[in-house]
N, C-alpha and C positions, 0 to 999 in steps of 0.2 A: 476535628480532619487534623488540628495539631496532633493532638494526643494518635490517629491513626499514622502519621509521620514519624512520630516519638519511636511507636510501638515499632515501627519496622524497623527503622535505625539501629535500632535497641539490639535487635534480632540479627540483624547484618551483621553489629561489630561484636555480636556474642557468639558467631558463625566464625567471623574471623577471629578471634584470640582463641578459640578453641582449635582452630583449624592451624594455628601458629605455633601453636604448642605439641601437636599432638607433629607435625612434620620435622619440627627443629628451626625452620629455614623460613624468611618474610617470601623470599623469591619461592620456592616451592610449594609455599602454599598458595600465593596470585597464582602460579602454575595451575594447583589444583582447583582452583577458584574457577579460571579460565575454563578449562574442561567441564566442570559442571554447569558455567553459564552454556557450553556451547549444548551439551547436554539437554538442557531444560529450553534452549531453544529449537530443537531438533524433535523435541515431543511437542511444543507448541505447533510448531511448522504442517507438522504432521497429524495434529488434531484439527488445526481449521482446516486444511484440506480437504479432509470426511468430511468437517459442518459446515465448509460453504459450499462445497458438490452439493452435499445433500438440499442445501436452502435453494440453491440455483434450479436444482430441480423440481422441487415442489412450488416455489415462486412461478418457474416457467407452465407449472400444471396448473396450479390456480387460474391465473390470469388465462390460462387456454379454456377452463370450465372441464378438467379431468383431476384425478386423485396424486396422480405422476409415482412414484415407487410403493409398493406397498404388499410386498410378498415376502422379501426379509427383513422378518424383526418385526413388530409393533409400527405400523404406517411407515415400511420401510427403513429404520432408519438405520437398521445394518447393511442395505445396498451399497454404500460407499465401501464399505469391508471387503463384503463379497468381488467388488469391482476390483480392490485391491491386492487381494490374493490371486484373481483371473490374472492382472497385468503383470504379478510377481514369478507367477508362474508361467506366462509364456515365453517361447523362444525369442532372443535379439535375434532380428536380422539387417544386415547389414548387404546391399546392394554391391553385385560383383567389384562394379569401377570405382565404387565410392572410396573416397581416402578415411581410412578406417581411423584413425588417430585423430584427427579432426572430425569427422563423425558421431565418436565418442565426447570427445571436448567441448561440443557444443550445447548438448543440454545441459552437461557439469557447469557451464560460465553462467548459461542464465540461472541456474537454481541457486550460485555459489552467492550470486549478485541479489536474488529475494531474499537468501537465510540471512545474510550480512545485514541488512536493512533492519532485518527484526528489532536486534539488537540494541537500538538508538535510537528505539519509543517508548516516552515514559509512558506505563500504563496504571501508573498511581504514584502520589510521594514517595521517592524512595525504590520501587519497582521498575527500575531502569538498568539494564545488564553496563551498558557502556555510559558516562556521560563527555559530551562533548562540549566545549564552548563553542563548537562550528557545526552539530549534531544535523542542521540540515543541510549546509554543503554537502557535508559525505555524504548523506542519503541521495540526492542529486547528482552526485559523480558517483557512487555505485549502484545505483538504478539505472544511470544512463548507462552501465560497463556489461550489463544486459543486451543489448543488440548484438554486439559482438557474438556473442553467441547464436543469436538470429541467425544471422548474415554466414558464420560460419556453418551452421547445420543446412542451410540451403545450397553453399557453397557445395562442400564436400558429399553431396547426395548425390551430386554428376546428372542431376534431372530438370531439366528446364523447368517443369512449372517448381519445382522447392526455390531453383535462383529466384525467380520473380517476385515467388512469395517475400522472399528474403531481403531482394530491392525494396521492394515497396513497404515493408517492415522497415527498412532504413531509414530512407526518405520517410516514413510519417512519425515515424519516433523522435527522429532529430527533429522537424518542425515543429510538433506540437509542446518538445520539453520548451521551448523557448518561450510560449506564451504561458506554461506552467512555472517556468521560474518567475517569470516578471511579474505573475497576480502573488508568488509569495513574496516578491520583494515589495512588491505595494507596504503586505502588513510588518514586514522587518521596519519598514522607514519610522513604523510607529515604535515597533518593540527596540529597538535600537540593539539586539541581540539573535545569534543564529543557534542559540543555545535551548534548546526545546525545552528547560523546564523552566530556561526565562521567559519564556515568549509563553507559557501556560501562567508562571506567576503575573505577567505582568496584565489577562487577560480576570484581576482580582475583581474589580469594580465592572466586568462588564467584557461580551466576549467581542472580538473585534469584527467580527460577521457585521452590527449591529453600531457596535461603539466607532468603529471609524464612518463616518457618514457618505451614507454612501459606496466609495471605490471599496468599504469592505464586504459588501455584499454582490459589486462585480469582479470584484476579484475572487469570490470563493466562486460566482459560476466558470469564470474561467476558468480557472484552476480546475473544478469540477471536469471541464469538458474536455480539458487537453489531456488530464490524467487517463479519460478514461478513451481518448486515443492512444495513449503512450502503453497500456494496455492490452492493447489489439481488441478491442471490446466494440461489441457490436451499438452504432450502428457503422465503426470504424475497423470495421474486421476484414478489409480486403486483403492482409497478407496472410487470410489462411481462408479465402472464402471458397467454402465448399464447391457451388455451383460453378464457377472459372477455374480455379487449382488444382480443386480436390483432394485437399486440406493443405495447401502451401507452403510453409519451410516446414513441415514436421510431417510431409506426406511419407516418406520412408525412413519414420522410425517407427521402433513397437517395443512391446514390454518396459523397459522400467525406464530406458531413455524417454521414450512418449509421455510415460508418466512423469518427468520430471519437467515435460515443457508444460504440460496440465496443473503439474502443483503449481510452477513458477507465475503461471497467468492468475490463479486464484490468490497466491501469496502476494502478488503485487495489490491485484484489488484490495485487499485488506490493508497493505502498506499505504495507498495513494489516501483510501477513506480513513487512516489512522494519522495521518499527516492531515488532512480536511480539519477533522477533529480536532487536533490538536493547535494547529496553528489560526484558526476561523471561528472554535466551537468552545473553547475553552478547553482543549483536552480533560484533564478529570476532576478539573475544578467546578463545583455546581452553579448552577445556575442563582444570581442573585440580583437582586430589584434595589437599588440603590433610595435609601429611606425606609424599606420594609424587613426592618429587623426579626421580627417575628415569622417571617414567611422565610426567611434567607433561614434561618434556624432549623426550619423542619429539610429545607431542602439539603444541610450539613449531615442528617442524620444518613443523607444515602452514601455509600461508602464510595471513594472514590474513583474504583474499579469499576461498578456498576455506572456513573456516569459515563467513563470514558469508553467502556460497551453500548451502553444503548448509542452515543453519540457515531461511534464507529458501526454500527449496525445499522442506523439507520440509513447514513454513505451506503453503507454497502447494496442495503436494497434499492434504492434509486439508481447504482448502477445496475442491476441484474432488471430492472425494472426499462432503463433503456434498450436492453438486450428483446426485449419480448415490446416493444410499442411502435421505436422504429425502423423503417427497412436498412439496410445496406448501403452507404454512398458510394458511387462510381469514385475511381482513382482522382479523376480530374475536379469531380466537385470536392472531393472532401482537403484536397492540397489548396484547390480556392478559398475555401471556406475557413482556413487557418491567414493563407501572407495577407488574402483582399479584407478580413473582416475580423478575428481571431486577434491576430498581431497589432494591427491597429488599432481594437479596442484595450487590448492590455495594455501598448503603450500608451494611450492617452490616461488610462486609468491609474497609471502609475510616476503619471507628472502632475494629474490632479493631487493622489495621495503625497507629491513630495511636499506641495504647495499647503496641504490641511497639516503636514509633519513639521514643516516651519515651523508655521504661524501656531502651531496648538490648539487647531481649531480642533476638536474631536472630543466625542463625549467622556465624562469621568477622567480625567486626569489622575491619575495616583505620584 
């Protein structure tokens, strides 16, 4: 792992020196690097969207004992590409009495919020666009801003079903993000940092999901459930319930505006899965068993980005599994579950984590 980190840092340093010599100014070089980083994130977001939509369809198909997309490309791997072309070529229709400006801005807010968060996720040592000592706090703040786009879209559509869906989404996201934050705070008490790279490094001797006795697994489960609700995924998809609201807040959207909502949802699924993998499962850190050095050396042979991708992919699969396993909750059931069960459980878990962290009673203190 150390050689991987050394090679990445050396490559970045060489590129930075070459770029500064070319443009003749360190400020201009930083600006060019920012543009290149944004371009790389845009490519990553596009690829993730295509891959996750395809995986969603295949997972759904296999759980329902069917094949899913099979016509466009081998095993339908180009089906999402064809759908993207179809969306791009469609006409953008805005209702006659809608607020045209806010109707356009709403999807952009959701997409930009999902887009910005990607840059703070550490995919491997040195593979992080922006490193902040409060990166986790920034991710929580920016991802929460996405609800403004949903409210704007519902209100601007001048449609009662869209507005009702937006109000449901706002109540749901604001409620469940409290439990998600409390679950993350339980682990932050042990790490002592909000820097995602620092959180990963703190798990060198063990992942927090099991290294923090009991509270680690409870925090993981609370965050997984709450973040699923924040992404408006089944069984928490009351904001866009087709059987009740004909589509919810994005009923009056078409073409690329609808694609932005659709893409934002899948990017948010990737983001919450990546945060879960980083905070609870060691991120790009390989699995180590204390005392078994020979086994640990074998695990170290696997590149860090493979560890990160495998952990994130497993959590994404679980979230997709939820959709085809559980029925949709009613509004009253959803809110009761949060305020009468999940929130008290998160507070109790945080209290126990505080005692354990202060007393130092957890496994393999580094």
